[in-house]
Backbone as CSV, one residue per row, in Angstrom:
resi,resn,N_x,N_y,N_z,CA_x,CA_y,CA_z,C_x,C_y,C_z
1,MET,-7.164,-103.965,27.913,-6.276,-104.918,27.260,-6.664,-106.320,27.727
2,TYR,-6.660,-107.256,26.807,-6.980,-108.654,27.077,-5.733,-109.501,26.840
3,CYS,-5.726,-110.668,27.450,-4.626,-111.606,27.254,-5.208,-112.980,26.947
4,ILE,-4.851,-113.513,25.785,-5.184,-114.893,25.455,-3.949,-115.714,25.795
5,SER,-4.128,-116.643,26.713,-3.005,-117.403,27.241,-3.154,-118.893,26.939
6,PHE,-2.144,-119.440,26.276,-2.054,-120.878,26.017,-1.181,-121.448,27.121
7,GLN,-1.761,-122.263,27.981,-1.037,-122.828,29.110,-0.833,-124.320,28.872
8,ILE,0.427,-124.716,28.767,0.763,-126.116,28.521,0.787,-126.834,29.874
9,GLN,0.149,-127.999,29.931,0.143,-128.766,31.178,1.578,-129.031,31.624
10,PRO,1.866,-128.832,32.896,3.239,-129.009,33.380,3.857,-130.367,33.059
11,LYS,3.064,-131.428,33.078,3.656,-132.747,32.817,4.091,-132.920,31.358
12,PHE,3.668,-132.020,30.473,4.065,-132.092,29.066,4.954,-130.914,28.639
13,ALA,5.161,-129.958,29.514,5.831,-128.712,29.147,7.276,-128.901,28.685
14,ARG,8.004,-129.802,29.290,9.418,-129.984,28.910,9.568,-130.529,27.491
15,GLU,8.667,-131.393,27.087,8.746,-132.007,25.760,8.044,-131.190,24.681
16,PHE,7.254,-130.200,25.096,6.489,-129.408,24.136,7.431,-128.647,23.204
17,ASP,7.142,-128.706,21.907,7.983,-128.055,20.897,7.619,-126.563,20.794
18,ARG,8.317,-125.756,21.568,8.075,-124.307,21.585,8.345,-123.678,20.226
19,ASP,9.425,-124.114,19.588,9.803,-123.514,18.304,8.720,-123.703,17.250
20,GLU,8.141,-124.893,17.195,7.086,-125.126,16.204,5.867,-124.255,16.508
21,PHE,5.485,-124.163,17.768,4.358,-123.313,18.155,4.622,-121.868,17.720
22,LEU,5.814,-121.372,18.046,6.151,-119.984,17.713,6.201,-119.752,16.208
23,ARG,6.706,-120.703,15.451,6.721,-120.576,13.980,5.304,-120.442,13.433
24,ARG,4.378,-121.149,14.031,2.996,-121.135,13.557,2.262,-119.845,13.916
25,VAL,2.554,-119.276,15.083,1.784,-118.101,15.518,2.415,-116.766,15.155
26,ARG,3.697,-116.721,14.942,4.354,-115.425,14.690,3.807,-114.677,13.481
27,PRO,3.365,-115.335,12.414,2.749,-114.564,11.326,1.473,-113.824,11.778
28,VAL,0.847,-114.318,12.838,-0.354,-113.667,13.375,0.053,-112.625,14.418
29,ARG,0.811,-113.075,15.407,1.273,-112.193,16.486,2.294,-112.938,17.327
30,SER,3.309,-112.243,17.778,4.321,-112.852,18.647,3.848,-112.805,20.098
31,PRO,3.913,-113.928,20.776,3.480,-113.945,22.170,4.626,-113.637,23.127
32,GLU,4.247,-113.333,24.338,5.197,-113.284,25.441,5.247,-114.712,25.988
33,VAL,6.444,-115.251,26.158,6.590,-116.627,26.628,7.007,-116.605,28.090
34,ASP,6.251,-117.308,28.911,6.593,-117.453,30.324,6.932,-118.913,30.581
35,ALA,8.117,-119.157,31.079,8.544,-120.497,31.471,9.071,-120.391,32.890
36,ILE,8.310,-120.919,33.816,8.647,-120.784,35.236,8.825,-122.174,35.838
37,GLU,9.960,-122.375,36.439,10.273,-123.632,37.121,9.912,-123.467,38.591
38,GLU,9.066,-124.377,39.089,8.673,-124.301,40.485,8.481,-125.701,41.045
39,LYS,9.223,-126.016,42.085,9.143,-127.325,42.745,9.288,-128.476,41.752
40,GLY,10.223,-128.334,40.826,10.489,-129.392,39.866,9.528,-129.464,38.704
41,LYS,8.566,-128.562,38.633,7.603,-128.540,37.527,7.867,-127.310,36.671
42,LEU,7.676,-127.479,35.368,7.802,-126.359,34.441,6.410,-125.872,34.075
43,PHE,6.164,-124.595,34.300,4.903,-123.969,33.923,5.194,-123.115,32.698
44,LEU,4.608,-123.504,31.570,4.882,-122.876,30.281,3.605,-122.267,29.722
45,SER,3.685,-120.977,29.394,2.525,-120.339,28.774,2.976,-119.355,27.707
46,PHE,2.096,-119.177,26.737,2.295,-118.243,25.633,1.162,-117.230,25.732
47,ASN,1.508,-115.968,25.947,0.514,-114.931,26.215,0.455,-113.909,25.080
48,PHE,-0.744,-113.744,24.561,-0.989,-112.815,23.456,-1.841,-111.663,23.984
49,PHE,-1.315,-110.451,23.925,-2.030,-109.279,24.421,-2.695,-108.552,23.251
50,THR,-3.941,-108.135,23.473,-4.702,-107.521,22.391,-5.868,-106.698,22.935
51,GLU,-6.305,-105.766,22.141,-7.535,-105.030,22.428,-8.745,-105.722,21.783
52,PHE,-8.469,-106.656,20.871,-9.527,-107.319,20.108,-9.400,-108.834,20.244
53,PRO,-9.771,-109.398,21.402,-9.542,-110.817,21.652,-10.318,-111.763,20.735
54,ALA,-11.543,-111.427,20.401,-12.325,-112.322,19.528,-11.667,-112.442,18.157
55,GLN,-11.210,-111.332,17.619,-10.544,-111.339,16.314,-9.237,-112.132,16.381
56,LEU,-8.447,-111.902,17.422,-7.179,-112.614,17.551,-7.409,-114.114,17.715
57,TRP,-8.403,-114.496,18.498,-8.721,-115.912,18.680,-9.075,-116.550,17.337
58,GLN,-9.840,-115.871,16.528,-10.182,-116.371,15.187,-8.933,-116.525,14.330
59,GLU,-8.016,-115.600,14.412,-6.791,-115.640,13.609,-5.832,-116.738,14.067
60,LEU,-5.888,-117.096,15.334,-5.007,-118.143,15.848,-5.521,-119.556,15.566
61,GLN,-6.793,-119.689,15.279,-7.387,-121.009,15.025,-6.756,-121.759,13.838
62,PRO,-6.646,-121.137,12.651,-6.145,-121.894,11.493,-4.756,-122.513,11.669
63,PRO,-3.754,-121.788,12.174,-2.438,-122.424,12.278,-2.303,-123.389,13.453
64,LEU,-3.259,-123.392,14.365,-3.133,-124.224,15.556,-4.166,-125.345,15.602
65,PHE,-5.399,-125.023,15.943,-6.408,-126.051,16.153,-7.088,-126.524,14.875
66,ALA,-7.095,-125.725,13.825,-7.735,-126.126,12.574,-6.778,-126.895,11.657
67,ASP,-5.516,-126.947,12.011,-4.520,-127.670,11.219,-4.509,-129.128,11.674
68,ALA,-4.971,-130.022,10.814,-5.102,-131.438,11.170,-3.781,-132.080,11.576
69,GLY,-2.683,-131.589,11.043,-1.379,-132.138,11.400,-0.843,-131.624,12.716
70,TYR,-1.222,-130.401,13.080,-0.674,-129.803,14.297,-1.612,-129.908,15.501
71,ALA,-2.909,-129.877,15.277,-3.868,-129.898,16.393,-3.610,-131.039,17.387
72,PRO,-3.286,-132.251,16.934,-3.017,-133.323,17.906,-1.751,-133.097,18.737
73,LYS,-0.888,-132.204,18.293,0.326,-131.890,19.052,0.084,-130.805,20.095
74,LEU,-1.063,-130.134,20.008,-1.369,-129.030,20.909,-2.617,-129.284,21.758
75,ALA,-3.716,-129.616,21.121,-5.019,-129.694,21.794,-5.036,-130.575,23.048
76,PRO,-4.409,-131.750,23.049,-4.482,-132.600,24.243,-3.609,-132.126,25.411
77,TYR,-2.816,-131.083,25.199,-1.824,-130.694,26.194,-1.988,-129.292,26.750
78,CYS,-3.043,-128.583,26.333,-3.129,-127.188,26.770,-4.528,-126.766,27.180
79,VAL,-4.525,-125.633,27.871,-5.727,-124.895,28.232,-5.525,-123.502,27.653
80,VAL,-6.586,-122.924,27.085,-6.500,-121.561,26.564,-7.568,-120.732,27.270
81,ILE,-7.114,-119.641,27.858,-8.041,-118.735,28.531,-7.858,-117.326,27.978
82,CYS,-8.891,-116.542,28.119,-8.816,-115.121,27.777,-9.186,-114.345,29.021
83,GLU,-8.241,-113.541,29.478,-8.468,-112.719,30.662,-8.602,-111.266,30.264
84,GLY,-9.520,-110.594,30.925,-9.704,-109.170,30.710,-9.015,-108.387,31.811
85,GLU,-9.431,-107.162,31.976,-8.793,-106.290,32.957,-9.301,-106.512,34.375
86,THR,-10.442,-107.162,34.519,-10.958,-107.465,35.853,-10.965,-108.973,36.057
87,GLU,-11.016,-109.391,37.312,-11.021,-110.817,37.629,-12.254,-111.528,37.085
88,ASP,-13.340,-110.793,36.905,-14.580,-111.385,36.406,-14.520,-111.688,34.914
89,GLU,-13.567,-111.103,34.216,-13.448,-111.285,32.778,-12.474,-112.421,32.467
90,CYS,-12.973,-113.633,32.468,-12.121,-114.775,32.149,-12.956,-115.806,31.391
91,LEU,-12.516,-116.110,30.176,-13.202,-117.081,29.336,-12.314,-118.298,29.139
92,LEU,-12.913,-119.484,29.192,-12.204,-120.716,28.869,-12.477,-121.009,27.398
93,LEU,-11.442,-120.876,26.567,-11.605,-121.027,25.119,-11.270,-122.432,24.623
94,HIS,-10.376,-123.109,25.320,-10.010,-124.484,24.963,-9.557,-125.188,26.230
95,HIS,-9.888,-126.468,26.320,-9.419,-127.288,27.440,-9.101,-128.670,26.904
96,PHE,-7.997,-129.230,27.382,-7.594,-130.568,26.930,-8.641,-131.626,27.273
97,ASP,-9.448,-131.382,28.298,-10.529,-132.288,28.679,-11.795,-131.833,27.948
98,SER,-12.221,-132.608,26.978,-13.365,-132.215,26.138,-14.690,-132.160,26.929
99,ASN,-14.697,-132.629,28.163,-15.900,-132.554,28.989,-16.078,-131.175,29.624
100,GLU,-15.034,-130.361,29.594,-15.122,-129.013,30.165,-15.984,-128.128,29.267
101,LYS,-16.837,-127.319,29.906,-17.688,-126.399,29.156,-16.852,-125.184,28.742
102,LEU,-16.866,-124.886,27.451,-16.092,-123.763,26.932,-16.958,-122.517,26.798
103,ASP,-16.294,-121.380,26.876,-16.943,-120.097,26.659,-16.696,-119.654,25.224
104,SER,-17.406,-118.653,24.802,-17.173,-118.069,23.477,-17.351,-116.562,23.587
105,PHE,-16.910,-115.885,22.553,-17.026,-114.430,22.525,-18.413,-114.030,22.058
């Protein structure tokens, strides 16, 4: 089982529109939402579990990063990783810092 996780930067997590994100992704798949408060910071992530991560990543692109109206509301504020069953299986699929080297399937 793999997990594609959208992690919102803590400094933007409180203002992030969770409802809009969920409206956009639910037609594809409903995520598990983790919102953890620690030392005054909110750690917010949306986790999608799948056996087919490459396919799911492709399906999530159109409503999120390929949508010209929504991408600016998400891309600058999140990191997206795909974790596998072992610690060695971790891909960086999106990073708010465009200088970061991304992985692909």
